[in-house]
mmCIF file as gemmi writes it, N, C-alpha and C atoms, coordinates in Angstrom:
data_model
loop_
_atom_site.group_PDB
_atom_site.id
_atom_site.type_symbol
_atom_site.label_atom_id
_atom_site.label_alt_id
_atom_site.label_comp_id
_atom_site.label_asym_id
_atom_site.label_entity_id
_atom_site.label_seq_id
_atom_site.pdbx_PDB_ins_code
_atom_site.Cartn_x
_atom_site.Cartn_y
_atom_site.Cartn_z
_atom_site.occupancy
_atom_site.B_iso_or_equiv
_atom_site.pdbx_formal_charge
_atom_site.auth_seq_id
_atom_site.auth_asym_id
_atom_site.pdbx_PDB_model_num
ATOM 1 N N . MET Axp A 1 ? 129.742 135.236 112.514 1 0 ? 1 A 1
ATOM 2 C CA . MET Axp A 1 ? 128.322 134.889 112.561 1 0 ? 1 A 1
ATOM 3 C C . MET Axp A 1 ? 127.934 134.187 111.258 1 0 ? 1 A 1
ATOM 4 N N . CYS Axp A 2 ? 127.125 133.183 111.397 1 0 ? 2 A 1
ATOM 5 C CA . CYS Axp A 2 ? 126.612 132.471 110.224 1 0 ? 2 A 1
ATOM 6 C C . CYS Axp A 2 ? 125.469 133.286 109.625 1 0 ? 2 A 1
ATOM 7 N N . PRO Axp A 3 ? 125.487 133.535 108.322 1 0 ? 3 A 1
ATOM 8 C CA . PRO Axp A 3 ? 124.402 134.319 107.719 1 0 ? 3 A 1
ATOM 9 C C . PRO Axp A 3 ? 123.073 133.576 107.665 1 0 ? 3 A 1
ATOM 10 N N . GLY Axp A 4 ? 123.095 132.249 107.717 1 0 ? 4 A 1
ATOM 11 C CA . GLY Axp A 4 ? 121.856 131.476 107.615 1 0 ? 4 A 1
ATOM 12 C C . GLY Axp A 4 ? 121.077 131.386 108.91 1 0 ? 4 A 1
ATOM 13 N N . CYS Axp A 5 ? 121.77 131.089 110.021 1 0 ? 5 A 1
ATOM 14 C CA . CYS Axp A 5 ? 121.062 130.869 111.287 1 0 ? 5 A 1
ATOM 15 C C . CYS Axp A 5 ? 121.371 131.928 112.336 1 0 ? 5 A 1
ATOM 16 N N . ARG Axp A 6 ? 122.255 132.878 112.007 1 0 ? 6 A 1
ATOM 17 C CA . ARG Axp A 6 ? 122.601 133.973 112.916 1 0 ? 6 A 1
ATOM 18 C C . ARG Axp A 6 ? 123.224 133.492 114.227 1 0 ? 6 A 1
ATOM 19 N N . GLN Axp A 7 ? 123.919 132.345 114.161 1 0 ? 7 A 1
ATOM 20 C CA . GLN Axp A 7 ? 124.631 131.809 115.316 1 0 ? 7 A 1
ATOM 21 C C . GLN Axp A 7 ? 126.129 131.987 115.072 1 0 ? 7 A 1
ATOM 22 N N . PRO Axp A 8 ? 126.941 131.929 116.137 1 0 ? 8 A 1
ATOM 23 C CA . PRO Axp A 8 ? 128.384 131.938 115.914 1 0 ? 8 A 1
ATOM 24 C C . PRO Axp A 8 ? 128.784 130.756 115.028 1 0 ? 8 A 1
ATOM 25 N N . VAL Axp A 9 ? 129.817 130.909 114.24 1 0 ? 9 A 1
ATOM 26 C CA . VAL Axp A 9 ? 130.221 129.876 113.286 1 0 ? 9 A 1
ATOM 27 C C . VAL Axp A 9 ? 130.499 128.554 114.002 1 0 ? 9 A 1
ATOM 28 N N . ALA Axp A 10 ? 131.028 128.582 115.208 1 0 ? 10 A 1
ATOM 29 C CA . ALA Axp A 10 ? 131.317 127.355 115.952 1 0 ? 10 A 1
ATOM 30 C C . ALA Axp A 10 ? 130.035 126.618 116.351 1 0 ? 10 A 1
ATOM 31 N N . ALA Axp A 11 ? 128.926 127.329 116.526 1 0 ? 11 A 1
ATOM 32 C CA . ALA Axp A 11 ? 127.666 126.719 116.95 1 0 ? 11 A 1
ATOM 33 C C . ALA Axp A 11 ? 126.673 126.58 115.805 1 0 ? 11 A 1
ATOM 34 N N . CYS Axp A 12 ? 127.104 126.82 114.576 1 0 ? 12 A 1
ATOM 35 C CA . CYS Axp A 12 ? 126.215 126.778 113.407 1 0 ? 12 A 1
ATOM 36 C C . CYS Axp A 12 ? 125.692 125.364 113.173 1 0 ? 12 A 1
ATOM 37 N N . ARG Axp A 13 ? 124.4 125.233 112.914 1 0 ? 13 A 1
ATOM 38 C CA . ARG Axp A 13 ? 123.765 123.944 112.658 1 0 ? 13 A 1
ATOM 39 C C . ARG Axp A 13 ? 123.156 123.877 111.257 1 0 ? 13 A 1
ATOM 40 N N . CYS Axp A 14 ? 123.514 124.797 110.391 1 0 ? 14 A 1
ATOM 41 C CA . CYS Axp A 14 ? 122.923 124.852 109.049 1 0 ? 14 A 1
ATOM 42 C C . CYS Axp A 14 ? 123.267 123.634 108.206 1 0 ? 14 A 1
ATOM 43 N N . GLY Axp A 15 ? 124.457 123.096 108.333 1 0 ? 15 A 1
ATOM 44 C CA . GLY Axp A 15 ? 124.9 121.986 107.499 1 0 ? 15 A 1
ATOM 45 C C . GLY Axp A 15 ? 124.412 120.627 107.959 1 0 ? 15 A 1
ATOM 46 N N . GLU Axp A 16 ? 123.895 120.535 109.168 1 0 ? 16 A 1
ATOM 47 C CA . GLU Axp A 16 ? 123.46 119.254 109.696 1 0 ? 16 A 1
ATOM 48 C C . GLU Axp A 16 ? 122.089 118.89 109.144 1 0 ? 16 A 1
ATOM 49 N N . PRO Axp A 17 ? 121.866 117.609 108.829 1 0 ? 17 A 1
ATOM 50 C CA . PRO Axp A 17 ? 120.548 117.205 108.339 1 0 ? 17 A 1
ATOM 51 C C . PRO Axp A 17 ? 119.506 117.296 109.452 1 0 ? 17 A 1
ATOM 52 N N . ALA Axp A 18 ? 118.304 117.64 109.067 1 0 ? 18 A 1
ATOM 53 C CA . ALA Axp A 18 ? 117.218 117.753 110.04 1 0 ? 18 A 1
ATOM 54 C C . ALA Axp A 18 ? 116.816 116.357 110.522 1 0 ? 18 A 1
ATOM 55 N N . VAL Axp A 19 ? 116.608 116.226 111.809 1 0 ? 19 A 1
ATOM 56 C CA . VAL Axp A 19 ? 116.187 114.959 112.387 1 0 ? 19 A 1
ATOM 57 C C . VAL Axp A 19 ? 114.668 114.877 112.282 1 0 ? 19 A 1
ATOM 58 N N . PRO Axp A 20 ? 114.133 113.784 111.697 1 0 ? 20 A 1
ATOM 59 C CA . PRO Axp A 20 ? 112.683 113.658 111.596 1 0 ? 20 A 1
ATOM 60 C C . PRO Axp A 20 ? 112.048 113.619 112.987 1 0 ? 20 A 1
ATOM 61 N N . LYS Axp A 21 ? 110.864 114.167 113.101 1 0 ? 21 A 1
ATOM 62 C CA . LYS Axp A 21 ? 110.165 114.197 114.374 1 0 ? 21 A 1
ATOM 63 C C . LYS Axp A 21 ? 109.087 113.124 114.39 1 0 ? 21 A 1
ATOM 64 N N . GLY Axp A 22 ? 108.779 112.638 115.571 1 0 ? 22 A 1
ATOM 65 C CA . GLY Axp A 22 ? 107.748 111.629 115.719 1 0 ? 22 A 1
ATOM 66 C C . GLY Axp A 22 ? 108.13 110.656 116.814 1 0 ? 22 A 1
ATOM 67 N N . ASP Axp A 23 ? 107.259 109.68 117.035 1 0 ? 23 A 1
ATOM 68 C CA . ASP Axp A 23 ? 107.498 108.717 118.097 1 0 ? 23 A 1
ATOM 69 C C . ASP Axp A 23 ? 108.123 107.416 117.601 1 0 ? 23 A 1
ATOM 70 N N . GLY Axp A 24 ? 108.358 107.297 116.308 1 0 ? 24 A 1
ATOM 71 C CA . GLY Axp A 24 ? 108.993 106.11 115.765 1 0 ? 24 A 1
ATOM 72 C C . GLY Axp A 24 ? 108.043 104.97 115.471 1 0 ? 24 A 1
ATOM 73 N N . VAL Axp A 25 ? 106.748 105.158 115.697 1 0 ? 25 A 1
ATOM 74 C CA . VAL Axp A 25 ? 105.758 104.137 115.406 1 0 ? 25 A 1
ATOM 75 C C . VAL Axp A 25 ? 105.243 104.372 113.991 1 0 ? 25 A 1
ATOM 76 N N . LEU Axp A 26 ? 105.366 103.355 113.147 1 0 ? 26 A 1
ATOM 77 C CA . LEU Axp A 26 ? 104.867 103.478 111.787 1 0 ? 26 A 1
ATOM 78 C C . LEU Axp A 26 ? 103.364 103.219 111.785 1 0 ? 26 A 1
ATOM 79 N N . ARG Axp A 27 ? 102.629 104.127 111.202 1 0 ? 27 A 1
ATOM 80 C CA . ARG Axp A 27 ? 101.175 103.991 111.115 1 0 ? 27 A 1
ATOM 81 C C . ARG Axp A 27 ? 100.794 103.698 109.674 1 0 ? 27 A 1
ATOM 82 N N . VAL Axp A 28 ? 100.137 102.566 109.471 1 0 ? 28 A 1
ATOM 83 C CA . VAL Axp A 28 ? 99.774 102.115 108.133 1 0 ? 28 A 1
ATOM 84 C C . VAL Axp A 28 ? 98.266 102.216 107.995 1 0 ? 28 A 1
ATOM 85 N N . SER Axp A 29 ? 97.821 102.884 106.924 1 0 ? 29 A 1
ATOM 86 C CA . SER Axp A 29 ? 96.389 103.039 106.702 1 0 ? 29 A 1
ATOM 87 C C . SER Axp A 29 ? 96.08 102.962 105.214 1 0 ? 29 A 1
ATOM 88 N N . ARG Axp A 30 ? 94.794 102.894 104.898 1 0 ? 30 A 1
ATOM 89 C CA . ARG Axp A 30 ? 94.326 102.885 103.519 1 0 ? 30 A 1
ATOM 90 C C . ARG Axp A 30 ? 93.526 104.155 103.292 1 0 ? 30 A 1
ATOM 91 N N . GLU Axp A 31 ? 93.833 104.879 102.224 1 0 ? 31 A 1
ATOM 92 C CA . GLU Axp A 31 ? 93.128 106.113 101.907 1 0 ? 31 A 1
ATOM 93 C C . GLU Axp A 31 ? 92.594 106.06 100.491 1 0 ? 31 A 1
ATOM 94 N N . THR Axp A 32 ? 91.458 106.723 100.275 1 0 ? 32 A 1
ATOM 95 C CA . THR Axp A 32 ? 90.911 106.87 98.929 1 0 ? 32 A 1
ATOM 96 C C . THR Axp A 32 ? 90.582 108.323 98.628 1 0 ? 32 A 1
ATOM 97 N N . LYS Axp A 33 ? 90.635 109.163 99.645 1 0 ? 33 A 1
ATOM 98 C CA . LYS Axp A 33 ? 90.223 110.555 99.492 1 0 ? 33 A 1
ATOM 99 C C . LYS Axp A 33 ? 91.125 111.308 98.512 1 0 ? 33 A 1
ATOM 100 N N . GLY Axp A 34 ? 90.522 111.964 97.552 1 0 ? 34 A 1
ATOM 101 C CA . GLY Axp A 34 ? 91.261 112.769 96.593 1 0 ? 34 A 1
ATOM 102 C C . GLY Axp A 34 ? 91.967 111.969 95.521 1 0 ? 34 A 1
ATOM 103 N N . ARG Axp A 35 ? 91.614 110.703 95.381 1 0 ? 35 A 1
ATOM 104 C CA . ARG Axp A 35 ? 92.294 109.846 94.406 1 0 ? 35 A 1
ATOM 105 C C . ARG Axp A 35 ? 91.301 109.193 93.454 1 0 ? 35 A 1
ATOM 106 N N . GLY Axp A 36 ? 90.156 109.772 93.287 1 0 ? 36 A 1
ATOM 107 C CA . GLY Axp A 36 ? 89.174 109.237 92.35 1 0 ? 36 A 1
ATOM 108 C C . GLY Axp A 36 ? 88.646 107.873 92.748 1 0 ? 36 A 1
ATOM 109 N N . GLY Axp A 37 ? 88.599 107.582 94.031 1 0 ? 37 A 1
ATOM 110 C CA . GLY Axp A 37 ? 88.087 106.304 94.507 1 0 ? 37 A 1
ATOM 111 C C . GLY Axp A 37 ? 89.116 105.188 94.536 1 0 ? 37 A 1
ATOM 112 N N . LYS Axp A 38 ? 90.313 105.442 94.06 1 0 ? 38 A 1
ATOM 113 C CA . LYS Axp A 38 ? 91.365 104.421 94.061 1 0 ? 38 A 1
ATOM 114 C C . LYS Axp A 38 ? 92 104.335 95.445 1 0 ? 38 A 1
ATOM 115 N N . ALA Axp A 39 ? 92.233 103.123 95.916 1 0 ? 39 A 1
ATOM 116 C CA . ALA Axp A 39 ? 92.813 102.912 97.242 1 0 ? 39 A 1
ATOM 117 C C . ALA Axp A 39 ? 94.339 103.044 97.184 1 0 ? 39 A 1
ATOM 118 N N . VAL Axp A 40 ? 94.903 103.628 98.248 1 0 ? 40 A 1
ATOM 119 C CA . VAL Axp A 40 ? 96.343 103.776 98.392 1 0 ? 40 A 1
ATOM 120 C C . VAL Axp A 40 ? 96.7 103.402 99.822 1 0 ? 40 A 1
ATOM 121 N N . THR Axp A 41 ? 97.736 102.585 99.994 1 0 ? 41 A 1
ATOM 122 C CA . THR Axp A 41 ? 98.238 102.241 101.311 1 0 ? 41 A 1
ATOM 123 C C . THR Axp A 41 ? 99.261 103.301 101.707 1 0 ? 41 A 1
ATOM 124 N N . VAL Axp A 42 ? 99.065 103.908 102.89 1 0 ? 42 A 1
ATOM 125 C CA . VAL Axp A 42 ? 99.897 105.023 103.337 1 0 ? 42 A 1
ATOM 126 C C . VAL Axp A 42 ? 100.654 104.616 104.597 1 0 ? 42 A 1
ATOM 127 N N . VAL Axp A 43 ? 101.98 104.885 104.612 1 0 ? 43 A 1
ATOM 128 C CA . VAL Axp A 43 ? 102.822 104.611 105.775 1 0 ? 43 A 1
ATOM 129 C C . VAL Axp A 43 ? 103.369 105.948 106.263 1 0 ? 43 A 1
ATOM 130 N N . LYS Axp A 44 ? 103.058 106.294 107.52 1 0 ? 44 A 1
ATOM 131 C CA . LYS Axp A 44 ? 103.503 107.561 108.11 1 0 ? 44 A 1
ATOM 132 C C . LYS Axp A 44 ? 104.289 107.283 109.386 1 0 ? 44 A 1
ATOM 133 N N . GLY Axp A 45 ? 105.129 108.245 109.762 1 0 ? 45 A 1
ATOM 134 C CA . GLY Axp A 45 ? 105.809 108.193 111.053 1 0 ? 45 A 1
ATOM 135 C C . GLY Axp A 45 ? 107.173 107.546 111.051 1 0 ? 45 A 1
ATOM 136 N N . ALA Axp A 46 ? 107.768 107.312 109.898 1 0 ? 46 A 1
ATOM 137 C CA . ALA Axp A 46 ? 109.098 106.692 109.86 1 0 ? 46 A 1
ATOM 138 C C . ALA Axp A 46 ? 110.166 107.715 110.238 1 0 ? 46 A 1
ATOM 139 N N . LEU Axp A 47 ? 111.034 107.351 111.171 1 0 ? 47 A 1
ATOM 140 C CA . LEU Axp A 47 ? 112.128 108.226 111.59 1 0 ? 47 A 1
ATOM 141 C C . LEU Axp A 47 ? 113.366 107.926 110.75 1 0 ? 47 A 1
ATOM 142 N N . LEU Axp A 48 ? 113.254 108.165 109.454 1 0 ? 48 A 1
ATOM 143 C CA . LEU Axp A 48 ? 114.345 107.911 108.526 1 0 ? 48 A 1
ATOM 144 C C . LEU Axp A 48 ? 114.655 109.174 107.742 1 0 ? 48 A 1
ATOM 145 N N . ASP Axp A 49 ? 115.886 109.262 107.272 1 0 ? 49 A 1
ATOM 146 C CA . ASP Axp A 49 ? 116.228 110.384 106.401 1 0 ? 49 A 1
ATOM 147 C C . ASP Axp A 49 ? 115.62 110.127 105.017 1 0 ? 49 A 1
ATOM 148 N N . ALA Axp A 50 ? 115.804 111.061 104.108 1 0 ? 50 A 1
ATOM 149 C CA . ALA Axp A 50 ? 115.181 110.975 102.79 1 0 ? 50 A 1
ATOM 150 C C . ALA Axp A 50 ? 115.63 109.726 102.029 1 0 ? 50 A 1
ATOM 151 N N . ALA Axp A 51 ? 116.911 109.397 102.099 1 0 ? 51 A 1
ATOM 152 C CA . ALA Axp A 51 ? 117.414 108.223 101.383 1 0 ? 51 A 1
ATOM 153 C C . ALA Axp A 51 ? 116.869 106.927 101.987 1 0 ? 51 A 1
ATOM 154 N N . GLY Axp A 52 ? 116.82 106.859 103.302 1 0 ? 52 A 1
ATOM 155 C CA . GLY Axp A 52 ? 116.279 105.672 103.969 1 0 ? 52 A 1
ATOM 156 C C . GLY Axp A 52 ? 114.808 105.484 103.7 1 0 ? 52 A 1
ATOM 157 N N . LEU Axp A 53 ? 114.076 106.605 103.665 1 0 ? 53 A 1
ATOM 158 C CA . LEU Axp A 53 ? 112.647 106.553 103.375 1 0 ? 53 A 1
ATOM 159 C C . LEU Axp A 53 ? 112.408 106.084 101.947 1 0 ? 53 A 1
ATOM 160 N N . ALA Axp A 54 ? 113.215 106.58 101.014 1 0 ? 54 A 1
ATOM 161 C CA . ALA Axp A 54 ? 113.084 106.167 99.614 1 0 ? 54 A 1
ATOM 162 C C . ALA Axp A 54 ? 113.39 104.678 99.458 1 0 ? 54 A 1
ATOM 163 N N . ALA Axp A 55 ? 114.4 104.19 100.172 1 0 ? 55 A 1
ATOM 164 C CA . ALA Axp A 55 ? 114.755 102.771 100.099 1 0 ? 55 A 1
ATOM 165 C C . ALA Axp A 55 ? 113.641 101.895 100.675 1 0 ? 55 A 1
ATOM 166 N N . LEU Axp A 56 ? 113.055 102.32 101.792 1 0 ? 56 A 1
ATOM 167 C CA . LEU Axp A 56 ? 111.955 101.561 102.386 1 0 ? 56 A 1
ATOM 168 C C . LEU Axp A 56 ? 110.747 101.561 101.452 1 0 ? 56 A 1
ATOM 169 N N . GLY Axp A 57 ? 110.46 102.709 100.842 1 0 ? 57 A 1
ATOM 170 C CA . GLY Axp A 57 ? 109.358 102.794 99.879 1 0 ? 57 A 1
ATOM 171 C C . GLY Axp A 57 ? 109.575 101.855 98.706 1 0 ? 57 A 1
ATOM 172 N N . LYS Axp A 58 ? 110.798 101.782 98.215 1 0 ? 58 A 1
ATOM 173 C CA . LYS Axp A 58 ? 111.128 100.894 97.098 1 0 ? 58 A 1
ATOM 174 C C . LYS Axp A 58 ? 110.913 99.437 97.496 1 0 ? 58 A 1
ATOM 175 N N . GLN Axp A 59 ? 111.328 99.062 98.716 1 0 ? 59 A 1
ATOM 176 C CA . GLN Axp A 59 ? 111.134 97.687 99.187 1 0 ? 59 A 1
ATOM 177 C C . GLN Axp A 59 ? 109.652 97.335 99.249 1 0 ? 59 A 1
ATOM 178 N N . LEU Axp A 60 ? 108.843 98.254 99.776 1 0 ? 60 A 1
ATOM 179 C CA . LEU Axp A 60 ? 107.417 97.978 99.921 1 0 ? 60 A 1
ATOM 180 C C . LEU Axp A 60 ? 106.729 97.895 98.561 1 0 ? 60 A 1
ATOM 181 N N . ARG Axp A 61 ? 107.104 98.773 97.639 1 0 ? 61 A 1
ATOM 182 C CA . ARG Axp A 61 ? 106.507 98.733 96.305 1 0 ? 61 A 1
ATOM 183 C C . ARG Axp A 61 ? 106.872 97.438 95.586 1 0 ? 61 A 1
ATOM 184 N N . THR Axp A 62 ? 108.127 97.007 95.744 1 0 ? 62 A 1
ATOM 185 C CA . THR Axp A 62 ? 108.57 95.767 95.118 1 0 ? 62 A 1
ATOM 186 C C . THR Axp A 62 ? 107.845 94.573 95.727 1 0 ? 62 A 1
ATOM 187 N N . LEU Axp A 63 ? 107.679 94.575 97.038 1 0 ? 63 A 1
ATOM 188 C CA . LEU Axp A 63 ? 106.974 93.499 97.73 1 0 ? 63 A 1
ATOM 189 C C . LEU Axp A 63 ? 105.542 93.368 97.238 1 0 ? 63 A 1
ATOM 190 N N . CYS Axp A 64 ? 104.868 94.505 97.047 1 0 ? 64 A 1
ATOM 191 C CA . CYS Axp A 64 ? 103.467 94.499 96.64 1 0 ? 64 A 1
ATOM 192 C C . CYS Axp A 64 ? 103.302 94.396 95.123 1 0 ? 64 A 1
ATOM 193 N N . GLY Axp A 65 ? 104.375 94.623 94.384 1 0 ? 65 A 1
ATOM 194 C CA . GLY Axp A 65 ? 104.295 94.534 92.929 1 0 ? 65 A 1
ATOM 195 C C . GLY Axp A 65 ? 103.501 95.67 92.315 1 0 ? 65 A 1
ATOM 196 N N . THR Axp A 66 ? 103.552 96.847 92.938 1 0 ? 66 A 1
ATOM 197 C CA . THR Axp A 66 ? 102.8 97.992 92.443 1 0 ? 66 A 1
ATOM 198 C C . THR Axp A 66 ? 103.689 99.224 92.412 1 0 ? 66 A 1
ATOM 199 N N . GLY Axp A 67 ? 103.099 100.322 91.997 1 0 ? 67 A 1
ATOM 200 C CA . GLY Axp A 67 ? 103.798 101.59 92.001 1 0 ? 67 A 1
ATOM 201 C C . GLY Axp A 67 ? 103.539 102.326 93.294 1 0 ? 67 A 1
ATOM 202 N N . GLY Axp A 68 ? 104.032 103.531 93.349 1 0 ? 68 A 1
ATOM 203 C CA . GLY Axp A 68 ? 103.825 104.352 94.529 1 0 ? 68 A 1
ATOM 204 C C . GLY Axp A 68 ? 104.807 105.495 94.534 1 0 ? 68 A 1
ATOM 205 N N . THR Axp A 69 ? 104.861 106.198 95.666 1 0 ? 69 A 1
ATOM 206 C CA . THR Axp A 69 ? 105.738 107.355 95.775 1 0 ? 69 A 1
ATOM 207 C C . THR Axp A 69 ? 106.108 107.59 97.229 1 0 ? 69 A 1
ATOM 208 N N . VAL Axp A 70 ? 107.122 108.432 97.414 1 0 ? 70 A 1
ATOM 209 C CA . VAL Axp A 70 ? 107.509 108.9 98.734 1 0 ? 70 A 1
ATOM 210 C C . VAL Axp A 70 ? 107.542 110.413 98.652 1 0 ? 70 A 1
ATOM 211 N N . LYS Axp A 71 ? 106.686 111.074 99.442 1 0 ? 71 A 1
ATOM 212 C CA . LYS Axp A 71 ? 106.695 112.533 99.441 1 0 ? 71 A 1
ATOM 213 C C . LYS Axp A 71 ? 106.295 113.048 100.813 1 0 ? 71 A 1
ATOM 214 N N . ASP Axp A 72 ? 106.955 114.105 101.236 1 0 ? 72 A 1
ATOM 215 C CA . ASP Axp A 72 ? 106.69 114.758 102.523 1 0 ? 72 A 1
ATOM 216 C C . ASP Axp A 72 ? 106.776 113.795 103.697 1 0 ? 72 A 1
ATOM 217 N N . GLY Axp A 73 ? 107.7 112.84 103.651 1 0 ? 73 A 1
ATOM 218 C CA . GLY Axp A 73 ? 107.876 111.905 104.754 1 0 ? 73 A 1
ATOM 219 C C . GLY Axp A 73 ? 106.826 110.82 104.83 1 0 ? 73 A 1
ATOM 220 N N . VAL Axp A 74 ? 106.036 110.655 103.774 1 0 ? 74 A 1
ATOM 221 C CA . VAL Axp A 74 ? 104.959 109.666 103.74 1 0 ? 74 A 1
ATOM 222 C C . VAL Axp A 74 ? 105.198 108.727 102.562 1 0 ? 74 A 1
ATOM 223 N N . ILE Axp A 75 ? 105.085 107.425 102.807 1 0 ? 75 A 1
ATOM 224 C CA . ILE Axp A 75 ? 105.215 106.428 101.741 1 0 ? 75 A 1
ATOM 225 C C . ILE Axp A 75 ? 103.814 106.058 101.274 1 0 ? 75 A 1
ATOM 226 N N . GLU Axp A 76 ? 103.574 106.133 99.972 1 0 ? 76 A 1
ATOM 227 C CA . GLU Axp A 76 ? 102.29 105.738 99.397 1 0 ? 76 A 1
ATOM 228 C C . GLU Axp A 76 ? 102.53 104.575 98.447 1 0 ? 76 A 1
ATOM 229 N N . VAL Axp A 77 ? 101.773 103.486 98.639 1 0 ? 77 A 1
ATOM 230 C CA . VAL Axp A 77 ? 101.841 102.316 97.773 1 0 ? 77 A 1
ATOM 231 C C . VAL Axp A 77 ? 100.467 102.156 97.14 1 0 ? 77 A 1
ATOM 232 N N . GLN Axp A 78 ? 100.438 102.064 95.822 1 0 ? 78 A 1
ATOM 233 C CA . GLN Axp A 78 ? 99.159 101.968 95.123 1 0 ? 78 A 1
ATOM 234 C C . GLN Axp A 78 ? 98.472 100.652 95.455 1 0 ? 78 A 1
ATOM 235 N N . GLY Axp A 79 ? 97.177 100.721 95.747 1 0 ? 79 A 1
ATOM 236 C CA . GLY Axp A 79 ? 96.389 99.533 96.048 1 0 ? 79 A 1
ATOM 237 C C . GLY Axp A 79 ? 96.2 99.33 97.537 1 0 ? 79 A 1
ATOM 238 N N . ASP Axp A 80 ? 95.334 98.385 97.874 1 0 ? 80 A 1
ATOM 239 C CA . ASP Axp A 80 ? 95.031 98.062 99.27 1 0 ? 80 A 1
ATOM 240 C C . ASP Axp A 80 ? 95.927 96.909 99.712 1 0 ? 80 A 1
ATOM 241 N N . HIS Axp A 81 ? 97.094 97.236 100.26 1 0 ? 81 A 1
ATOM 242 C CA . HIS Axp A 81 ? 98.072 96.241 100.682 1 0 ? 81 A 1
ATOM 243 C C . HIS Axp A 81 ? 98.432 96.421 102.154 1 0 ? 81 A 1
ATOM 244 N N . VAL Axp A 82 ? 97.487 96.84 102.967 1 0 ? 82 A 1
ATOM 245 C CA . VAL Axp A 82 ? 97.771 97.176 104.365 1 0 ? 82 A 1
ATOM 246 C C . VAL Axp A 82 ? 98.342 95.982 105.127 1 0 ? 82 A 1
ATOM 247 N N . GLU Axp A 83 ? 97.697 94.84 105.041 1 0 ? 83 A 1
ATOM 248 C CA . GLU Axp A 83 ? 98.145 93.669 105.806 1 0 ? 83 A 1
ATOM 249 C C . GLU Axp A 83 ? 99.54 93.221 105.372 1 0 ? 83 A 1
ATOM 250 N N . ARG Axp A 84 ? 99.788 93.193 104.074 1 0 ? 84 A 1
ATOM 251 C CA . ARG Axp A 84 ? 101.087 92.779 103.557 1 0 ? 84 A 1
ATOM 252 C C . ARG Axp A 84 ? 102.193 93.738 104.007 1 0 ? 84 A 1
ATOM 253 N N . VAL Axp A 85 ? 101.899 95.044 103.98 1 0 ? 85 A 1
ATOM 254 C CA . VAL Axp A 85 ? 102.882 96.047 104.386 1 0 ? 85 A 1
ATOM 255 C C . VAL Axp A 85 ? 103.169 95.944 105.888 1 0 ? 85 A 1
ATOM 256 N N . ILE Axp A 86 ? 102.138 95.755 106.693 1 0 ? 86 A 1
ATOM 257 C CA . ILE Axp A 86 ? 102.32 95.621 108.143 1 0 ? 86 A 1
ATOM 258 C C . ILE Axp A 86 ? 103.211 94.42 108.459 1 0 ? 86 A 1
ATOM 259 N N . GLU Axp A 87 ? 102.957 93.281 107.822 1 0 ? 87 A 1
ATOM 260 C CA . GLU Axp A 87 ? 103.765 92.085 108.063 1 0 ? 87 A 1
ATOM 261 C C . GLU Axp A 87 ? 105.219 92.315 107.665 1 0 ? 87 A 1
ATOM 262 N N . ALA Axp A 88 ? 105.442 92.979 106.531 1 0 ? 88 A 1
ATOM 263 C CA . ALA Axp A 88 ? 106.81 93.23 106.065 1 0 ? 88 A 1
ATOM 264 C C . ALA Axp A 88 ? 107.553 94.167 107.01 1 0 ? 88 A 1
ATOM 265 N N . LEU Axp A 89 ? 106.879 95.205 107.488 1 0 ? 89 A 1
ATOM 266 C CA . LEU Axp A 89 ? 107.523 96.158 108.394 1 0 ? 89 A 1
ATOM 267 C C . LEU Axp A 89 ? 107.833 95.513 109.74 1 0 ? 89 A 1
ATOM 268 N N . LYS Axp A 90 ? 106.936 94.67 110.236 1 0 ? 90 A 1
ATOM 269 C CA . LYS Axp A 90 ? 107.201 93.969 111.494 1 0 ? 90 A 1
ATOM 270 C C . LYS Axp A 90 ? 108.375 93.004 111.342 1 0 ? 90 A 1
ATOM 271 N N . ALA Axp A 91 ? 108.481 92.366 110.187 1 0 ? 91 A 1
ATOM 272 C CA . ALA Axp A 91 ? 109.583 91.439 109.94 1 0 ? 91 A 1
ATOM 273 C C . ALA Axp A 91 ? 110.926 92.177 109.921 1 0 ? 91 A 1
ATOM 274 N N . GLN Axp A 92 ? 110.922 93.454 109.562 1 0 ? 92 A 1
ATOM 275 C CA . GLN Axp A 92 ? 112.137 94.255 109.551 1 0 ? 92 A 1
ATOM 276 C C . GLN Axp A 92 ? 112.442 94.846 110.922 1 0 ? 92 A 1
ATOM 277 N N . GLY Axp A 93 ? 111.563 94.628 111.907 1 0 ? 93 A 1
ATOM 278 C CA . GLY Axp A 93 ? 111.825 95.087 113.265 1 0 ? 93 A 1
ATOM 279 C C . GLY Axp A 93 ? 111.224 96.429 113.624 1 0 ? 93 A 1
ATOM 280 N N . HIS Axp A 94 ? 110.333 96.965 112.783 1 0 ? 94 A 1
ATOM 281 C CA . HIS Axp A 94 ? 109.693 98.238 113.076 1 0 ? 94 A 1
ATOM 282 C C . HIS Axp A 94 ? 108.491 98.033 113.991 1 0 ? 94 A 1
ATOM 283 N N . THR Axp A 95 ? 108.164 99.059 114.765 1 0 ? 95 A 1
ATOM 284 C CA . THR Axp A 95 ? 106.937 99.066 115.554 1 0 ? 95 A 1
ATOM 285 C C . THR Axp A 95 ? 105.836 99.61 114.656 1 0 ? 95 A 1
ATOM 286 N N . VAL Axp A 96 ? 104.774 98.835 114.465 1 0 ? 96 A 1
ATOM 287 C CA . VAL Axp A 96 ? 103.748 99.176 113.48 1 0 ? 96 A 1
ATOM 288 C C . VAL Axp A 96 ? 102.377 99.174 114.133 1 0 ? 96 A 1
ATOM 289 N N . LYS Axp A 97 ? 101.557 100.164 113.751 1 0 ? 97 A 1
ATOM 290 C CA . LYS Axp A 97 ? 100.161 100.207 114.168 1 0 ? 97 A 1
ATOM 291 C C . LYS Axp A 97 ? 99.302 100.404 112.921 1 0 ? 97 A 1
ATOM 292 N N . ARG Axp A 98 ? 98.149 99.774 112.936 1 0 ? 98 A 1
ATOM 293 C CA . ARG Axp A 98 ? 97.197 100.016 111.848 1 0 ? 98 A 1
ATOM 294 C C . ARG Axp A 98 ? 96.37 101.22 112.214 1 0 ? 98 A 1
ATOM 295 N N . ALA Axp A 99 ? 96.337 102.203 111.335 1 0 ? 99 A 1
ATOM 296 C CA . ALA Axp A 99 ? 95.586 103.43 111.578 1 0 ? 99 A 1
ATOM 297 C C . ALA Axp A 99 ? 94.347 103.419 110.697 1 0 ? 99 A 1
ATOM 298 N N . GLY Axp A 100 ? 93.339 104.139 111.118 1 0 ? 100 A 1
ATOM 299 C CA . GLY Axp A 100 ? 92.115 104.217 110.326 1 0 ? 100 A 1
ATOM 300 C C . GLY Axp A 100 ? 91.232 103.018 110.533 1 0 ? 100 A 1
ATOM 301 N N . GLY Axp A 101 ? 90.322 102.795 109.599 1 0 ? 101 A 1
ATOM 302 C CA . GLY Axp A 101 ? 89.309 101.757 109.74 1 0 ? 101 A 1
ATOM 303 C C . GLY Axp A 101 ? 89.693 100.441 109.343 1 0 ? 101 A 1
């Protein structure tokens, strides 16, 4: 028996990476809440592992020429770059929707 998941060792899934959940549609929005009035472009819903998400975040930050972060499966790019990010993601073949106002 596996001590982590209490399954037989042959059926243990502890070592496998978790598959991200969602419909695969990237939702791009602009948020200012909790950031002192500063705008941040937010990308949610990417079905990528942590390394892939970090690489995509790096590409978007480089494209926009700003900073940002990737945390909890969400890419944040500093500034209002919604249109630029949507165009870049569509060019890479992702399904993209604009969320919010």
